[in-house]
TILUM-549137 format. One record per residue (C-alpha): residue number from 1; z, x, y; residue in three letters. Coordinates in steps of 0.02 Angstrom, whole numbers. Layout:
REM residues N
nr = NUM; w = Z; u = X; v = Y; rest = ALA
...
REM end
This chain:
REM residues 228
nr = 1; w = 1457; u = -2752; v = 147; rest = UNK
nr = 2; w = 1339; u = -2779; v = 10; rest = UNK
nr = 3; w = 1297; u = -2607; v = -84; rest = UNK
nr = 4; w = 1211; u = -2526; v = -227; rest = UNK
nr = 5; w = 1307; u = -2447; v = -369; rest = UNK
nr = 6; w = 1237; u = -2335; v = -523; rest = UNK
nr = 7; w = 1289; u = -2392; v = -689; rest = UNK
nr = 8; w = 1415; u = -2224; v = -752; rest = UNK
nr = 9; w = 1463; u = -2202; v = -941; rest = UNK
nr = 10; w = 1571; u = -2340; v = -1025; rest = UNK
nr = 11; w = 1534; u = -2460; v = -877; rest = UNK
nr = 12; w = 1536; u = -2634; v = -908; rest = UNK
nr = 13; w = 1503; u = -2772; v = -798; rest = UNK
nr = 14; w = 1667; u = -2847; v = -833; rest = UNK
nr = 15; w = 1747; u = -2681; v = -754; rest = UNK
nr = 16; w = 1627; u = -2668; v = -612; rest = UNK
nr = 17; w = 1680; u = -2852; v = -575; rest = UNK
nr = 18; w = 1861; u = -2795; v = -600; rest = UNK
nr = 19; w = 1847; u = -2658; v = -472; rest = UNK
nr = 20; w = 1741; u = -2749; v = -341; rest = UNK
nr = 21; w = 1793; u = -2904; v = -349; rest = UNK
nr = 22; w = 1968; u = -2894; v = -420; rest = UNK
nr = 23; w = 1910; u = -3025; v = -552; rest = UNK
nr = 24; w = 1833; u = -2977; v = -713; rest = UNK
nr = 25; w = 1758; u = -3172; v = -740; rest = UNK
nr = 26; w = 1623; u = -3146; v = -591; rest = UNK
nr = 27; w = 1539; u = -3023; v = -705; rest = UNK
nr = 28; w = 1404; u = -3158; v = -777; rest = UNK
nr = 29; w = 1371; u = -3224; v = -593; rest = UNK
nr = 30; w = 1350; u = -3022; v = -559; rest = UNK
nr = 31; w = 1237; u = -3024; v = -699; rest = UNK
nr = 32; w = 1136; u = -3162; v = -652; rest = UNK
nr = 33; w = 1132; u = -3111; v = -465; rest = UNK
nr = 34; w = 1061; u = -2931; v = -539; rest = UNK
nr = 35; w = 930; u = -3024; v = -661; rest = UNK
nr = 36; w = 1003; u = -2955; v = -808; rest = UNK
nr = 37; w = 972; u = -3093; v = -948; rest = UNK
nr = 38; w = 1098; u = -3022; v = -1062; rest = UNK
nr = 39; w = 1271; u = -2945; v = -971; rest = UNK
nr = 40; w = 1321; u = -2839; v = -1124; rest = UNK
nr = 41; w = 1151; u = -2748; v = -1096; rest = UNK
nr = 42; w = 1165; u = -2632; v = -949; rest = UNK
nr = 43; w = 1115; u = -2444; v = -957; rest = UNK
nr = 44; w = 1184; u = -2286; v = -866; rest = UNK
nr = 45; w = 1094; u = -2243; v = -725; rest = UNK
nr = 46; w = 1037; u = -2430; v = -689; rest = UNK
nr = 47; w = 1050; u = -2473; v = -517; rest = UNK
nr = 48; w = 1128; u = -2657; v = -480; rest = UNK
nr = 49; w = 1179; u = -2740; v = -305; rest = UNK
nr = 50; w = 1353; u = -2766; v = -284; rest = UNK
nr = 51; w = 1343; u = -2905; v = -150; rest = UNK
nr = 52; w = 1476; u = -3002; v = -40; rest = UNK
nr = 53; w = 1586; u = -3113; v = -138; rest = UNK
nr = 54; w = 1549; u = -3247; v = -62; rest = UNK
nr = 55; w = 1371; u = -3231; v = -116; rest = UNK
nr = 56; w = 1420; u = -3253; v = -301; rest = UNK
nr = 57; w = 1547; u = -3401; v = -263; rest = UNK
nr = 58; w = 1433; u = -3491; v = -164; rest = UNK
nr = 59; w = 1443; u = -3676; v = -187; rest = UNK
nr = 60; w = 1299; u = -3767; v = -262; rest = UNK
nr = 61; w = 1160; u = -3826; v = -130; rest = UNK
nr = 62; w = 1127; u = -4032; v = -109; rest = UNK
nr = 63; w = 959; u = -4085; v = -179; rest = UNK
nr = 64; w = 835; u = -4033; v = -33; rest = UNK
nr = 65; w = 739; u = -4207; v = 66; rest = UNK
nr = 66; w = 617; u = -4181; v = -65; rest = UNK
nr = 67; w = 754; u = -4213; v = -204; rest = UNK
nr = 68; w = 716; u = -4036; v = -288; rest = UNK
nr = 69; w = 907; u = -3962; v = -297; rest = UNK
nr = 70; w = 884; u = -3753; v = -267; rest = UNK
nr = 71; w = 949; u = -3663; v = -411; rest = UNK
nr = 72; w = 1101; u = -3558; v = -405; rest = UNK
nr = 73; w = 1084; u = -3394; v = -528; rest = UNK
nr = 74; w = 966; u = -3342; v = -627; rest = UNK
nr = 75; w = 996; u = -3473; v = -777; rest = UNK
nr = 76; w = 954; u = -3608; v = -658; rest = UNK
nr = 77; w = 787; u = -3518; v = -563; rest = UNK
nr = 78; w = 723; u = -3485; v = -758; rest = UNK
nr = 79; w = 779; u = -3689; v = -795; rest = UNK
nr = 80; w = 693; u = -3734; v = -642; rest = UNK
nr = 81; w = 540; u = -3646; v = -609; rest = UNK
nr = 82; w = 497; u = -3570; v = -762; rest = UNK
nr = 83; w = 550; u = -3407; v = -893; rest = UNK
nr = 84; w = 442; u = -3280; v = -810; rest = UNK
nr = 85; w = 515; u = -3158; v = -930; rest = UNK
nr = 86; w = 415; u = -3255; v = -1062; rest = UNK
nr = 87; w = 251; u = -3207; v = -967; rest = UNK
nr = 88; w = 278; u = -3022; v = -948; rest = UNK
nr = 89; w = 181; u = -2904; v = -1068; rest = UNK
nr = 90; w = 230; u = -2737; v = -1171; rest = UNK
nr = 91; w = 140; u = -2641; v = -1025; rest = UNK
nr = 92; w = 265; u = -2718; v = -884; rest = UNK
nr = 93; w = 122; u = -2811; v = -813; rest = UNK
nr = 94; w = 102; u = -3012; v = -787; rest = UNK
nr = 95; w = 7; u = -3123; v = -878; rest = UNK
nr = 96; w = -131; u = -3229; v = -789; rest = UNK
nr = 97; w = -58; u = -3379; v = -889; rest = UNK
nr = 98; w = 93; u = -3383; v = -764; rest = UNK
nr = 99; w = 3; u = -3404; v = -607; rest = UNK
nr = 100; w = -112; u = -3538; v = -707; rest = UNK
nr = 101; w = 38; u = -3641; v = -763; rest = UNK
nr = 102; w = 159; u = -3615; v = -627; rest = UNK
nr = 103; w = 78; u = -3572; v = -454; rest = UNK
nr = 104; w = -23; u = -3691; v = -340; rest = UNK
nr = 105; w = -81; u = -3698; v = -157; rest = UNK
nr = 106; w = 24; u = -3793; v = -36; rest = UNK
nr = 107; w = -78; u = -3837; v = 143; rest = UNK
nr = 108; w = -19; u = -3780; v = 294; rest = UNK
nr = 109; w = -26; u = -3878; v = 471; rest = UNK
nr = 110; w = -78; u = -3739; v = 561; rest = UNK
nr = 111; w = -149; u = -3582; v = 535; rest = UNK
nr = 112; w = -48; u = -3421; v = 527; rest = UNK
nr = 113; w = -114; u = -3236; v = 554; rest = UNK
nr = 114; w = -72; u = -3099; v = 410; rest = UNK
nr = 115; w = 40; u = -2994; v = 453; rest = UNK
nr = 116; w = -69; u = -2823; v = 363; rest = UNK
nr = 117; w = -224; u = -2906; v = 453; rest = UNK
nr = 118; w = -196; u = -3021; v = 621; rest = UNK
nr = 119; w = -396; u = -3038; v = 628; rest = UNK
nr = 120; w = -370; u = -3157; v = 461; rest = UNK
nr = 121; w = -279; u = -3317; v = 450; rest = UNK
nr = 122; w = -189; u = -3421; v = 290; rest = UNK
nr = 123; w = -211; u = -3596; v = 289; rest = UNK
nr = 124; w = -112; u = -3621; v = 111; rest = UNK
nr = 125; w = 33; u = -3539; v = 43; rest = UNK
nr = 126; w = 2; u = -3490; v = -155; rest = UNK
nr = 127; w = 173; u = -3523; v = -212; rest = UNK
nr = 128; w = 268; u = -3621; v = -374; rest = UNK
nr = 129; w = 199; u = -3788; v = -396; rest = UNK
nr = 130; w = 365; u = -3870; v = -365; rest = UNK
nr = 131; w = 361; u = -3806; v = -186; rest = UNK
nr = 132; w = 198; u = -3882; v = -134; rest = UNK
nr = 133; w = 261; u = -4020; v = -50; rest = UNK
nr = 134; w = 429; u = -3926; v = 15; rest = UNK
nr = 135; w = 328; u = -3775; v = 106; rest = UNK
nr = 136; w = 203; u = -3891; v = 198; rest = UNK
nr = 137; w = 361; u = -4006; v = 267; rest = UNK
nr = 138; w = 448; u = -3835; v = 328; rest = UNK
nr = 139; w = 314; u = -3803; v = 428; rest = UNK
nr = 140; w = 267; u = -3992; v = 477; rest = UNK
nr = 141; w = 450; u = -4003; v = 558; rest = UNK
nr = 142; w = 418; u = -3810; v = 639; rest = UNK
nr = 143; w = 276; u = -3875; v = 732; rest = UNK
nr = 144; w = 366; u = -4034; v = 785; rest = UNK
nr = 145; w = 504; u = -3957; v = 852; rest = UNK
nr = 146; w = 399; u = -3858; v = 969; rest = UNK
nr = 147; w = 418; u = -3696; v = 872; rest = UNK
nr = 148; w = 246; u = -3659; v = 795; rest = UNK
nr = 149; w = 221; u = -3512; v = 912; rest = UNK
nr = 150; w = 395; u = -3429; v = 843; rest = UNK
nr = 151; w = 278; u = -3405; v = 681; rest = UNK
nr = 152; w = 197; u = -3248; v = 719; rest = UNK
nr = 153; w = 135; u = -3189; v = 552; rest = UNK
nr = 154; w = 132; u = -3228; v = 377; rest = UNK
nr = 155; w = 212; u = -3079; v = 264; rest = UNK
nr = 156; w = 179; u = -3158; v = 82; rest = UNK
nr = 157; w = 245; u = -3282; v = -53; rest = UNK
nr = 158; w = 185; u = -3261; v = -218; rest = UNK
nr = 159; w = 198; u = -3069; v = -270; rest = UNK
nr = 160; w = 250; u = -3009; v = -447; rest = UNK
nr = 161; w = 362; u = -2867; v = -415; rest = UNK
nr = 162; w = 545; u = -2800; v = -413; rest = UNK
nr = 163; w = 655; u = -2797; v = -258; rest = UNK
nr = 164; w = 643; u = -2662; v = -127; rest = UNK
nr = 165; w = 840; u = -2621; v = -153; rest = UNK
nr = 166; w = 862; u = -2650; v = -339; rest = UNK
nr = 167; w = 760; u = -2668; v = -506; rest = UNK
nr = 168; w = 773; u = -2845; v = -513; rest = UNK
nr = 169; w = 611; u = -2956; v = -511; rest = UNK
nr = 170; w = 588; u = -3027; v = -325; rest = UNK
nr = 171; w = 610; u = -3209; v = -318; rest = UNK
nr = 172; w = 430; u = -3184; v = -239; rest = UNK
nr = 173; w = 388; u = -3161; v = -430; rest = UNK
nr = 174; w = 430; u = -3352; v = -459; rest = UNK
nr = 175; w = 337; u = -3388; v = -292; rest = UNK
nr = 176; w = 493; u = -3469; v = -221; rest = UNK
nr = 177; w = 505; u = -3351; v = -73; rest = UNK
nr = 178; w = 414; u = -3324; v = 88; rest = UNK
nr = 179; w = 416; u = -3184; v = 226; rest = UNK
nr = 180; w = 390; u = -3231; v = 389; rest = UNK
nr = 181; w = 366; u = -3109; v = 555; rest = UNK
nr = 182; w = 395; u = -2952; v = 442; rest = UNK
nr = 183; w = 351; u = -2839; v = 570; rest = UNK
nr = 184; w = 491; u = -2877; v = 692; rest = UNK
nr = 185; w = 620; u = -2938; v = 552; rest = UNK
nr = 186; w = 611; u = -2765; v = 440; rest = UNK
nr = 187; w = 732; u = -2741; v = 294; rest = UNK
nr = 188; w = 899; u = -2680; v = 337; rest = UNK
nr = 189; w = 894; u = -2730; v = 506; rest = UNK
nr = 190; w = 940; u = -2900; v = 619; rest = UNK
nr = 191; w = 793; u = -2951; v = 675; rest = UNK
nr = 192; w = 736; u = -3077; v = 797; rest = UNK
nr = 193; w = 692; u = -3232; v = 690; rest = UNK
nr = 194; w = 731; u = -3363; v = 803; rest = UNK
nr = 195; w = 886; u = -3480; v = 757; rest = UNK
nr = 196; w = 783; u = -3654; v = 752; rest = UNK
nr = 197; w = 671; u = -3586; v = 634; rest = UNK
nr = 198; w = 811; u = -3511; v = 507; rest = UNK
nr = 199; w = 904; u = -3680; v = 531; rest = UNK
nr = 200; w = 729; u = -3776; v = 496; rest = UNK
nr = 201; w = 726; u = -3682; v = 335; rest = UNK
nr = 202; w = 915; u = -3718; v = 298; rest = UNK
nr = 203; w = 896; u = -3907; v = 310; rest = UNK
nr = 204; w = 763; u = -3904; v = 170; rest = UNK
nr = 205; w = 896; u = -3786; v = 69; rest = UNK
nr = 206; w = 810; u = -3616; v = 97; rest = UNK
nr = 207; w = 909; u = -3469; v = 91; rest = UNK
nr = 208; w = 901; u = -3345; v = 236; rest = UNK
nr = 209; w = 892; u = -3155; v = 186; rest = UNK
nr = 210; w = 958; u = -3128; v = 359; rest = UNK
nr = 211; w = 1134; u = -3196; v = 290; rest = UNK
nr = 212; w = 1150; u = -3034; v = 181; rest = UNK
nr = 213; w = 1211; u = -2866; v = 246; rest = UNK
nr = 214; w = 1200; u = -2682; v = 243; rest = UNK
nr = 215; w = 1033; u = -2631; v = 159; rest = UNK
nr = 216; w = 1012; u = -2793; v = 70; rest = UNK
nr = 217; w = 990; u = -2893; v = 238; rest = UNK
nr = 218; w = 817; u = -2968; v = 255; rest = UNK
nr = 219; w = 786; u = -3074; v = 409; rest = UNK
nr = 220; w = 598; u = -3100; v = 368; rest = UNK
nr = 221; w = 637; u = -3173; v = 195; rest = UNK
nr = 222; w = 683; u = -3360; v = 153; rest = UNK
nr = 223; w = 696; u = -3403; v = -31; rest = UNK
nr = 224; w = 726; u = -3578; v = -111; rest = UNK
nr = 225; w = 877; u = -3548; v = -220; rest = UNK
nr = 226; w = 1051; u = -3448; v = -207; rest = UNK
nr = 227; w = 1160; u = -3330; v = -314; rest = UNK
nr = 228; w = 1019; u = -3211; v = -348; rest = UNK
REM end
């Protein structure tokens, strides 16, 4: 089961990988999973996630139907979707140039109520520009398969923030993750996401947060990457 770990004095990622996976060579993948750019720079008291070994050793995904290959790990996320760390200011805020240069709006085939205000509907998703054709195709497929009614609410896509269970940047910060039906699919719970909706997202090479375990389990969440 996935867990959190607090960095102790004299810890290294190699030692931590050896302790939890009996393989110190997994330290780089562990660093990438936790959004750590330099594996040698960790701090006492820092909280990291210790995912199941299969999350670190997952095989690379094939290209999506659009031809875009989902990145695996932080280095590939940066290579595919841009180095967001170059846009983070000294005060920790995100330069607006990130949105200007990297984000765009993906039109939806049907409106979806906002999870925080059911009286309002979205008709497009503010996401990374490389997903502006992929996300509409996902929802077109959902509608074509008669599953539109299973999409109850939209919980967000782009959102510059850290992940709720750790200090690493959320994949929402790149605009490559989407939350669906958050009210009935809270973090840490099994939720009730329709299995066919999950399979359609998987067809387009999205990773489902419901496959994670423990406190990291996130059945509302779909992201276009693995190993992070």
